[in-house]
N, C-alpha and C positions, 0 to 999 in steps of 0.2 A: 597393505591391508586397508589403509585409509582410502587410496584411490579406487580399490575394488568396491568398497562400500559406497563411495560417491557414484561410481558407475552403476551400481545396483539401484540407488535412489533415482538416478537419471532415467532409467528404463521404466520406473514406476510412475513417472509423469507422462501422460499421454492423452490424446483426444478421447479415446475410448473411456479412460478413467474419469475424464471430465463429464462425459455423458452419464456414466454410472453415478457420479456425485450429484447429479441433478435431482434424482429422487430423494436423496438424503437431505440436500439443502432445502428443497421445496417442501419437505415435511415440517420445516420450521419457519421459512421465509417466503416472501412473495417477490416476484421480479420488481426491480426498481425502474423508475421513470427514465426514459430517454427523450429529452425535450429539445426541440429546435428553438433557437434564440435569434431572431432577426437582427436585434441590436448588435450582438456579438458577431454575427455574420457580416454585417456592414463594416465593423472595425477591422476584422481579420481579412475580409475579402473572400470568404468561403461560405459554404453552407454548414454552419456550426450547430452541433448538438451537444448537450451536456448529459452525461450518464450520472444520475443522482445517487451515488453510493453513500453520500452524506445523509441520506434519509433512512439508512438501514438501522435496525435495532442496535444500540451500542454506538451508533454514529459513524460507522465506517465499513468499507468493503470486507474487512478482515473477518467479519462474522461468518462469511461463507466458508472460509477455510477452517475456522474453529469448529463449526458444526460438523463438517466432514471428518475432521481428525478425531474429535471426541466420539463420534459414532463408531469409528474403527477401534479406538482404544477401549471403549466399553465392551466391544466384542472380544477383546484380548484380556478382559477382566482386570484392567488397570484401575486401581483404587484412588491414586493421587498423582497429580502432575505438578511440575514446577517449570516456570519459564522466566525469561527476562524481557523487559519491554520499556519503551518510552511512553507507552500509552495504549494505542488502539489495538495492538496485538494482545496486550494484557487484558483489555476489556473483552475481546473476542474469546480468549481462552477461559476467562472467568465465567462469562455468561454461558458459554457452550458446555463447560464442565458442570455447571450447576444444572443445566438441562438434563445431563446424563448421570447425575448423582455421583460425580467424580470430584474429589477435593482438589482445590487449586491454590497454589502459592505463586505469587507474582513478585519478582524482584525488579524494582525500578531504581534508576539513579536518583541520588538526592537532588532536591529542588526540581523535580519533575512537575509536569502539568497537573495542578490540583484537581481540575475538572475530571481528568482521566483517572486519577487515583481514586477519587470518590466513586466513580462509576464502577471500578473494579471491586471496591469494598461493598457497594450496594448489590453486586452480583454474587456476593458470598465468598469472595477470594480473600486469602490472607496476603496482605501487601507488605513487603519488606523493602525499605528504602536504604539501599546500600551502594556505595561507590559514587564517584563524582561523574563518571561517564557510562555510556551504554556498555562499553567493553568491561569495565570494572564490575558493573551489575551482573553481566553474564558470567564472569569468573566466580563471583560469590554464589550465583545460582548453581553452578556446577559443583562447588564444594558442598553446598547445602543438600544437593541431590544425593551425593555419595553418603552423607551422614544419615539421611532419613529415608533412603530407598524409594524415592519418587521417580516417576518417569519424566526425564528431562525433555521438554518441548522446545526445539529451536525456533527462533523467530522467522526463519525462512527456509532452512534446510530440512523441510518436511514435505515429502511428496503429497500426502493427503491435504495439506494446507493449499498447495499450489493447485491441485486438481479441483478443490472446492471453490477457490477463487475463479477458476476458469469458467464457472457457470455464468459469471458476469458477461463474458464475451460471446458465449453461445446465445445469450439473451439479445445482445446487440445485433448479431447476425440474423436472428429471426425477425427482428423489427426493422433493421436497416441493412439488407443483404448487399447493397451496392456501396457500402462504406469504402472510402478511399484511404483514410488515414485516421489514426488515433494518437492522442497525446496523453501520456501517463506519468505520474510522479514516481520516482524511484528512490527508495531508501534501502530496505533489505532486498527488494527485487522480486518478491513472490508474485506481485500483480503483473509486472512486465513479463516475467517468465510464463505466467498463465496466458497472457495475451499472445505471446509467440506460439505457445503450444496449440492454441485454438486457431488463430488467424493463419499462421503459416502452413497449417495442414489443409485448411479449407480454401483459402485464397492467398497464396504467397505474395500477390501484388499489393496487398494492404500495407501501407507504410506505418511503422511504429516508431514514435518519437518519445524519448525519455526526458525528464526534467529533474534536476536536483539543485540543492543549495550550493552556491560557490564556496561557502564556508564549511561545508561538510561533503566533500566531493569524492569519497572513496570509490563509489560505484562508477562515477565518470572516469576517474583515473584508471580503474580496472578495465573499463571498456576501451579506453584509448591505448592502453599498453598491452592488452590481450592477456592479462593475468591478474589474479586477485591482488589488490593493493590496499594499503592503509593510508590514512590521511588525517589531518586535523579534523576535529568534529566540534564546530562552534555555532551552529545555527540554532535559532530559537524554535524552529519548526520541527516538532518531534517526529513527524513522518519522514524526515530526511536525516535524522540525527544518528547516523551510524559512522563509525570511524574505520570500518573495514568492509570490503565487499564480501558477500556470502557465496560460498562455492556452488551450491546446487542451482539457485536461480541464475547466477552468472554463467554457468556452463550451458544454460538453455538460451539466454538472450544475447550472449556476447557477439554472435555473428549475424544478428537479425534486426538490428536497429538502423533506421534510416538516418538518424542524427540524435544528438544529445545536447540539451540546453542547460546552461547554468544560470541561476538567478541570484542577484544580490539580496541581502536581507530587506532592503527597501522595496525591491521588486516583489518579493514574497508578500510584504505588507500591502502593497498596491493591489495584488491579486485578491486578497481578502476583501478589500474595499470594493473592487470591481464585481466580485461574486455577489456581494450584498446589493449593489446598485443595479446590475444588469440581469441578475437571475432571482433576486429577492430571497437568496438562500444564505444561510450561515455555512461558511467553510473555513476549516483551519488552514494553516500555512501551506502545507503540502497539498491539501485538497483543492485550494484555489490556484495553485501554481500553474496549472495547465492553461489557464486563460492568458497569463503573462507569457508563457512559453509559446503559445500559438501566435501571439502578437509578434514575437521575435522571429517566428518562422513564417510570417505571412507571405513572403515572396515564394515560398515553396508550397504553400497551401492554397494558393489562388484558385478559385473555382471548384475546389474539391469538396466532397462530403466528409466532414471531419468531426470526430467525437472527442470531446474534452472530458476527461474523467474527473469527477469531483469526489475525491476518495474519502473525505472525512469531515466531520463537523465539530470536533471536540476542541474548542479553543477557549482560552481564558479571557475574562473581561478586560484585563490589562492590555493584552495583545490586540483585541478588537478596538479598544480606544486608540491605541497607537496607530493601527492601520487607518482609522478614520481621519487621522491628522497627517497622514503621509501624502504629499502632493502627487497628483496623477499626470502632470504635464509631460513627463518623458514618454508616457504611453503612446502619445500621438505624434511623436517626433518623426 
């Protein structure tokens, strides 16, 4: 039964569904900037562009998926939802649910990013801080859902989420149709799955590179081993902080990545600093990771048109301070 359900969800993610999501997403959002950066191009040795999803309402790309999902749940007469999140997904669900007059409860792990928690509450959601890890928060959310009859929203195993996020990549193709490669952060995997859904249908030659924290590498291990895996989950970067691969996005991206880069915690901090210096933009750990990943991939990206996705901007002051004190010498080695 579980495999049958997963197969059904897989068929619901498609290029046509992404095109259908555009009308829904653009009823609430505008396309984000795709900016060329000569300074980054010189460092990496390619024509580097940054897709500024950090400038979205709520501070991340995830709002695209939230808007699309809540639109469909409203049509199904859903009154209340519950989800689990380390931050950006929760902000997306909170603000999107508010737009469609749906009650939202967000379960976050204890000691989560306070900036993100505040944003959820400001969007009208009830926030429950439960469990020490992402997985413990998810387990609590499932039990709470059973008791209160809410619609459980998974952080990535939701076709409407992935289709909504796919609008980011149709935007890129309209503005830069001759793109050669894209570098994307991978936590739960909805964004990488959306990129595969769009790019591999329209131009299979586009290279898709993923990046994740070495201290939270469940998705990387899943990709390497060809099956969903669990791992330790110790990164400070909430966008990477998952201890298990997610089945739906994994089933979509597992055979379509050109490579997968792991970053140390210091390298993630360096990425935040580089985002501020070279693009004058605030980016959180996962959001800035694509710059560092591209530097590590520069031998493979030479001379190509490469998009670096800046996925989110919701970082704490303490992490920003720490990033500014992290040496950058290794970047140019």
